[in-house]
N, C-alpha and C positions, 0 to 999 in steps of 0.2 A: 703664847708664841708657838707652842707645839701644834695647837689646833689650826692656827693660821697656816703653818707650814704644811700640815696634812691636807688642808683644803687646796692650797696652791698646787700641790703635787698630784691631786686626784685626777682621774681620767677625764672628768668633765671640764676641769680648768686647764690642766697641762701647762702650768707656769713654773718657772724656777724662782723660788723665793730668794730674795737678796736682802738680808737685814743690814740696814745702813748704820754705820758707826761713825764716830768723829773723824776717823782717818780715811773714810771712803771717798774715792774720787768721783764726785757726782757728775763731772763733765763727761767722763768716759761712760758712765752708766746712762746718762741722758742720750748719748749717741747710739747706744745699743737698744734703745726702746723701740725703734722702728722694726726690729726683728720680732716683736710681740711674744717673746719667750720669757723675759725677765719680769718679775714682779717685785719692785722695790718696796720695802717695808720700813717706814720711819718710826722711830720711837720718839714721841713728843710729850712734854709735860705741859698740861694746861695751867699748872700752878706757877712754875718757874719760867716757862717759855723755852726750856732747853730742847734743842732739836729743830726749832722753827726756822732758824737761819739756814740750816742744811736743807730743809724742805723747800724754802724759798729759792735758794741757789739752784737746786735741782729743777724746779718748775721753770725758772727763767732760762734754763739751757735747753728745754725741750723744743723740738721743732713742731710747728703747727701741722695739723692734719692736711692742710692744703699743700704744704711743702713736701710732706712725706708721700702723699698719694700721687702727685704729679698730674692730677686730673685738671688742675686749674692753671692755665697759662698766664704769663705775666703780660700785662697790657702796656 
């Protein structure tokens, strides 16, 4: 985790790591992703599946690139 944090904070990446916990509000976090500053880090178990629901919830709340960029009009 320390290595991931160090990489995120490096001058090449310049992201603010945000470690997701059970009580993290992923709705608020998903809304701030358009700023391109936060790097959410999910801890997931491939044995028990712990954390997968939080990741799915977060992914479902993200806006598409088309919505964020504003380059594509609605027809």
